[in-house]
C-alpha positions in Angstrom: 5.4 27.8 -9.9 3.5 31.1 -9.0 0.4 30.6 -10.5 -1.8 27.5 -11.3 -4.1 28.4 -14.6 -8.0 27.0 -15.0 -6.3 25.0 -18.0 -5.7 22.6 -15.2 -9.3 21.6 -15.0 -9.7 20.9 -18.7 -6.7 19.0 -18.7 -7.4 16.7 -15.9 -11.2 16.7 -15.1 -10.7 13.6 -12.8 -7.8 14.7 -10.6 -7.7 13.4 -7.1 -4.7 14.9 -5.6 -3.0 18.0 -6.0 0.6 18.4 -4.4 2.0 22.0 -4.9 4.1 22.4 -1.8 7.1 24.1 -1.9 6.4 26.7 -4.8 5.7 30.4 -4.9 2.2 30.5 -5.0 0.3 33.6 -3.7 -3.4 32.2 -3.6 -5.7 29.3 -3.4 -7.8 28.4 -5.2 -6.9 31.5 -7.2 -6.3 30.4 -11.1 -7.2 26.8 -9.9 -11.0 27.2 -10.5 -12.3 28.4 -13.6 -14.9 31.6 -13.2 -17.9 30.8 -11.5 -20.9 29.5 -13.5 -18.3 28.6 -16.4 -20.4 26.9 -19.0 -17.2 24.3 -19.6 -17.9 23.4 -16.2 -21.7 22.4 -15.5 -21.1 20.1 -12.6 -18.1 22.3 -11.3 -14.6 21.5 -12.1 -12.5 19.0 -10.2 -15.3 16.8 -8.8 -12.9 14.1 -7.4 -10.3 16.4 -5.9 -10.0 15.2 -2.2 -6.4 16.1 -1.4 -4.9 19.6 -1.7 -1.4 20.3 -0.2 -0.2 23.7 -0.7 2.4 24.0 2.1 5.6 26.1 2.1 4.2 28.9 -0.5 3.7 32.2 -0.4 -0.3 32.1 0.0 -1.7 35.6 1.4 -5.2 34.6 0.9 -7.4 31.3 0.7 -10.4 32.3 -1.6 -14.0 31.9 -0.5 -14.3 29.7 -3.9 -12.4 26.7 -1.8 -15.8 25.6 -1.3 -16.3 24.9 -4.9 -14.4 21.6 -4.1 -17.1 19.2 -3.5 -14.8 16.5 -2.5 -12.2 18.1 -0.9 -11.1 16.0 2.5 -7.5 17.0 3.2 -6.0 20.5 2.9 -2.5 21.5 3.8 -1.7 25.1 3.7 0.8 25.1 6.4 3.6 27.7 6.5 2.2 30.2 4.0 1.5 34.2 4.9 -2.4 33.7 5.5 -3.9 36.6 7.9 -7.4 34.9 7.9 -9.0 31.9 7.0 -12.5 32.2 5.2 -15.9 31.0 6.7 -16.4 29.4 3.3 -14.2 26.4 4.6 -16.9 25.4 6.8 -19.0 25.1 3.6 -16.6 22.1 2.3 -18.8 19.1 3.0 -16.3 16.6 3.4 -13.3 18.5 4.7 -12.0 16.2 7.8 -8.2 17.1 8.0 -6.8 20.6 7.4 -3.5 22.2 8.5 -3.1 25.8 8.9 -0.1 25.6 11.2 2.8 28.2 10.6 0.8 31.1 9.6 0.4 34.6 11.2 -3.3 34.8 11.8 -4.8 38.0 13.2 -7.4 36.2 15.4 -5.0 35.0 18.1 -7.3 32.6 19.3 -7.7 30.6 16.0 -4.0 30.9 15.6 -3.9 28.9 19.2 -6.8 26.5 17.6 -4.7 25.8 14.4 -1.9 24.6 16.4 -3.6 22.5 19.1 -7.2 21.4 17.9 -8.7 19.1 15.5 -10.2 20.1 12.3 -13.6 19.7 13.3 -13.2 22.2 16.1 -11.8 24.6 14.0 -14.2 24.6 11.2 -17.1 25.0 14.0 -15.2 27.7 15.1 -15.0 29.6 11.4 -18.8 28.7 11.0 -20.0 30.4 13.8 -18.1 33.3 12.9 -15.3 33.5 14.7 -15.1 36.2 17.9 -16.6 39.5 17.3 -19.0 39.1 14.5 -22.5 40.7 14.2 -25.8 39.9 12.8 -24.7 40.2 9.2 -22.1 37.4 9.6 -25.0 35.4 11.4 -27.3 35.9 8.7 -24.7 34.6 6.2 -23.9 31.6 8.5 -27.8 30.7 8.2 -27.8 31.2 4.3 -24.4 28.9 4.3 -26.1 26.3 6.6 -29.1 26.2 4.3 -26.8 25.7 1.3 -24.8 23.1 3.3 -27.6 20.6 4.3 -29.1 21.0 0.7 -25.5 19.8 -0.7 -25.3 17.1 2.3 -28.7 16.1 1.4 -27.9 15.8 -2.1 -24.5 14.0 -1.4 -25.9 11.7 1.5 -26.2 8.6 -0.6 -22.5 9.3 -1.9 -21.4 9.8 1.5 -23.0 6.9 3.1 -21.4 5.0 0.1 -18.2 6.5 1.0 -17.9 5.6 4.4 -19.2 2.2 3.7 -16.3 1.6 1.1 -13.7 2.9 3.9 -15.1 0.9 6.5 -14.9 -2.1 4.3 -11.0 -1.4 3.6 -8.3 -3.7 5.3 -6.0 -2.1 7.4 -1.9 -2.2 7.4 0.2 -0.4 9.5 4.0 0.3 8.1 6.7 0.4 10.7 9.6 2.4 9.4 13.5 1.4 9.6 13.9 4.4 12.0 11.1 2.9 14.6 12.4 -0.5 14.5 15.1 -1.5 17.0 16.5 -4.3 14.9 15.4 -4.0 11.5 16.1 -6.9 9.0 18.5 -6.0 6.3 19.4 -7.7 3.1 22.8 -7.2 1.5 23.0 -7.9 -2.4 26.3 -9.0 -3.8 27.4 -7.7 -7.1 27.3 -11.1 -8.7 23.1 -10.9 -9.0 23.3 -8.2 -11.5 23.8 -10.4 -14.1 21.6 -13.4 -12.8 18.5 -12.0 -11.4 19.0 -8.5 -10.4 16.2 -7.4 -8.5 14.8 -8.2 -5.1 12.4 -6.5 -2.7 11.6 -7.9 0.9 9.3 -7.2 3.9 8.3 -8.3 7.2 4.6 -8.7 8.0 3.4 -9.5 11.4 0.1 -10.6 13.1 -0.6 -13.3 10.4 -3.4 -15.8 11.4 -2.8 -19.7 9.9 -3.8 -21.5 12.5 -7.5 -21.4 12.3 -9.4 -23.9 9.8 -7.9 -24.1 6.6 -6.0 -20.7 6.8 -2.7 -22.4 5.8 -4.0 -24.0 2.9 -5.8 -21.0 1.5 -2.3 -19.1 2.0 -0.7 -21.4 -0.1 -3.4 -21.7 -2.7 -3.3 -17.8 -3.1 0.5 -17.8 -3.1 0.1 -20.4 -6.3 -2.5 -18.3 -8.0 -0.4 -14.8 -7.6 2.6 -17.2 -9.2 0.2 -18.1 -12.4 -1.3 -14.7 -12.7 0.7 -11.4 -12.1 4.2 -13.3 -11.8 3.4 -14.9 -15.5 4.2 -18.4 -14.5 7.1 -17.0 -12.7 8.5 -15.8 -15.7 8.2 -12.1 -14.6 8.8 -12.7 -10.8 8.8 -15.4 -8.2 7.6 -15.0 -4.4 9.0 -16.8 -1.4 7.4 -16.6 1.9 9.4 -17.7 5.2 8.5 -18.0 8.8 10.4 -15.1 10.7 11.3 -17.0 13.7 13.2 -19.2 11.6 15.5 -16.6 10.1 18.9 -15.6 11.3 19.6 -12.1 9.8 21.4 -10.2 8.3 20.8 -12.1 4.7 22.7 -11.8 2.0 21.2 -12.3 -2.0 23.8 -14.0 -3.6 24.8 -16.3 -6.2 26.8 -19.6 -6.5 27.7 -22.1 -9.0 25.4 -25.2 -9.4 27.6 -27.5 -8.1 28.3 -25.7 -4.9 24.8 -24.3 -4.0 23.3 -26.3 -1.5 19.7 -26.4 -0.2 17.0 -28.3 1.4 14.2 -27.7 -0.8 10.5 -27.9 0.8 9.5 -31.7 1.5 13.1 -33.1 0.6 16.6 -34.0 1.8 19.5 -31.4 1.2 20.6 -31.3 -2.0 23.0 -29.5 -4.7 21.0 -27.2 -7.0 22.4 -29.0 -10.2 21.2 -32.4 -8.9 17.8 -30.9 -7.7 17.3 -29.6 -11.4 18.3 -32.9 -13.2 16.2 -34.6 -10.5 13.1 -32.4 -11.1 13.5 -32.6 -14.7 13.7 -36.4 -14.8 10.3 -36.1 -13.0 8.8 -33.9 -15.2 9.5 -36.0 -18.2 8.2 -39.0 -16.7 5.0 -37.2 -15.5 4.7 -35.7 -19.2 5.0 -39.4 -20.5 2.5 -40.9 -18.0 -0.1 -38.2 -19.0 0.5 -38.2 -22.4 1.0 -34.7 -22.9 3.3 -32.6 -25.2 4.4 -30.2 -22.1 5.4 -30.3 -18.7 3.1 -28.8 -16.1 2.8 -28.1 -12.3 6.1 -27.3 -10.5 8.3 -28.3 -13.1 7.2 -25.8 -16.0 9.7 -23.1 -15.0 12.9 -24.9 -14.9 13.9 -23.5 -18.1 14.2 -20.4 -16.7 17.8 -21.1 -15.4 19.3 -22.7 -18.8 22.4 -21.2 -19.8 23.1 -19.8 -16.3 26.8 -20.4 -15.0 25.4 -19.2 -11.4 22.3 -19.5 -9.7 20.3 -16.7 -7.3 20.2 -17.5 -3.6 19.3 -15.9 -0.5 21.5 -17.1 2.3 21.0 -16.5 6.2 23.6 -15.4 8.8 24.7 -19.2 9.2 25.2 -19.7 5.7 22.4 -21.6 5.0 20.5 -21.0 1.7 16.7 -20.4 2.5 15.8 -19.5 -1.1 16.9 -20.5 -4.5 14.8 -18.3 -6.8 12.7 -19.1 -9.0 13.0 -23.0 -8.0 12.3 -23.3 -4.3 12.2 -22.3 -0.7 14.0 -24.1 2.3 12.5 -26.6 4.3 14.3 -24.8 7.2 12.2 -21.6 7.0 9.1 -23.3 5.8 5.8 -21.7 7.0 3.4 -23.6 9.3 -0.2 -23.1 11.2 1.6 -21.6 14.0 3.7 -19.2 11.7 2.7 -15.7 13.1 5.3 -13.4 11.5 6.4 -13.8 8.0 9.2 -12.7 5.7 8.3 -11.9 2.4 10.6 -12.1 -0.7 10.1 -11.1 -4.3 12.7 -11.6 -6.9 12.8 -10.9 -10.7 15.2 -10.7 -13.6 12.9 -8.1 -15.3 12.5 -5.0 -13.1 12.5 -3.9 -9.7 8.5 -2.3 -10.3 7.3 -5.9 -11.1 8.6 -6.8 -7.6 7.3 -4.1 -6.1 3.8 -4.7 -7.7 3.9 -8.5 -6.8 4.6 -7.6 -3.2 1.7 -5.1 -3.0 -0.6 -7.6 -4.4 0.7 -10.4 -2.0 0.2 -8.0 1.2 -3.1 -7.4 0.0 -4.1 -11.1 -0.2 -2.8 -11.9 3.2 -4.8 -9.0 4.6 -7.8 -10.5 2.5 -7.1 -14.2 3.9 -6.6 -12.8 7.7 -10.0 -10.8 7.7 -11.7 -14.0 6.0 -10.3 -16.1 8.9 -11.4 -13.6 11.6 -15.1 -13.0 10.1 -15.7 -16.7 9.7 -14.6 -17.8 12.9 -12.7 -21.0 12.0 -11.5 -23.4 14.7 -8.6 -25.7 14.3 -10.9 -28.5 13.1 -12.8 -26.6 10.7 -13.5 -28.3 7.2 -14.7 -25.7 5.5 -13.2 -25.1 2.0 -13.0 -21.9 0.4 -11.7 -19.8 -2.6 -8.0 -19.0 -2.3 -8.4 -15.6 -3.3 -10.8 -14.4 -1.0 -11.7 -10.5 -1.6 -14.2 -8.5 0.0 -17.0 -9.6 -2.2 -16.4 -13.3 -0.5 -17.0 -12.1 3.1 -20.1 -12.3 4.8 -21.8 -9.0 5.4 -24.1 -10.5 8.5 -20.9 -11.0 10.2 -20.5 -7.8 12.9 -16.8 -8.1 13.2 -14.2 -5.1 12.9 -11.4 -6.2 11.0 -9.9 -2.5 11.2 -8.9 -3.6 15.0 -6.7 -6.1 13.7 -4.2 -4.3 11.7 -1.4 -6.2 9.9 2.0 -4.6 10.4 4.4 -4.3 7.7 7.9 -3.6 8.5 10.3 -2.2 6.0 13.6 -4.1 4.9 16.3 -2.4 3.2 18.3 -4.0 0.4 22.0 -2.5 0.3 25.0 -3.4 -1.8 28.2 -4.5 -0.1 29.2 -1.0 0.8 26.0 -0.3 2.6 24.6 1.8 0.2 20.7 1.6 -0.2 19.5 0.0 -3.4 15.6 -0.5 -2.3 13.6 0.4 0.6 10.1 -1.5 0.9 7.4 -0.1 1.7 8.1 3.2 0.8 5.7 6.0 0.5 5.1 5.2 -3.2 4.4 1.2 -2.3 1.1 0.1 -1.8 -0.7 2.4 -3.7 -1.5 0.1 -6.6 -3.9 -1.6 -4.1 -5.1 1.7 -2.1 -8.4 1.0 -3.2 -8.7 -2.0 -1.1 -6.1 -1.2 1.4 -6.0 1.4 4.3 -2.3 2.1 5.0 -1.2 3.8 8.3 2.3 5.3 7.9 
């Protein structure tokens, strides 16, 4: 791209992020903004644009009209051909992050600052007019200051609301595979393609299930997700394991019903075909007792495996089946009140994206439950019952607890084929965006 025209403001008035890095643009905002005072934009174009990235272009001038972006918080114009930075940057009321590295600036002091100082210091320098500016610049600065104060007063209420919303967000840190000395890997066998082809996994560390009814709420939340976003397990199935009880690497495989053995939750070891027969018998008996037309509870998704010659399973390094989706987990890796680190697994025969969406929501719910436990300061003897899905609205605002100090850590897990080729990595850069309004992700 050599130019971004004003038509963008008409086509995407609610635009929040504009990523233009690696093009051949020569000026910003340039054609990005319509002429000043354009009637079509009485409130100004792009009122919500908070992120503008234009690194690795040919931008030779950053226009003063950059200040016409009232919501701009992050600006990246690294590795361009800028010689000067406009003082108008200091008039961007919400600008907090800016990257000007890799530009040959005339002001050598400013060039040093952009390579080592925080954005706030750079903006203060520009606001003061840099070095060697005279009275005319001081007068302009005074005018800008008044304009800025007026704008801040106008946006004060909005700004306070933004800060409150930011503070109320939950915090999750992503640990990349490259930073992990011993990352867990899942190898998917070719046979799953015809049975249940999609799987997404990750490790979640720092969970608190010990206090009060935290474990009960956690299990209830998982059940609720199975009912809602998983569409009664027809779209996807969740499995949660105690990480300490898992021996990696893991294999996502298929086995015949009369060979697959698992120790289901709360039961003795049994073959898959016998388990399904047992569950179907229980379901029919329950239906007769309650005089219902349809089965309910644990048994209503047994038909999901009808007609399958092989059943999907997740097997650990010792050959033990720890998961039999969409039916049950293994007693071997069952989570308890003492569990601190989880291995999370979502499988589907529908799509990879539904696996990722469910995993996003699962991590959000666990983060919400963790914060609820922290803020309510439950002890091990608490009898306090609470709704399984504890969102921000359920939290007690009078509690002066900083959940931001207790981030959960999400470790990336790779799913590879039998030759070691990557099939899926979660969470990638594009994951967790569906819950970004409630979750702050540090990558």
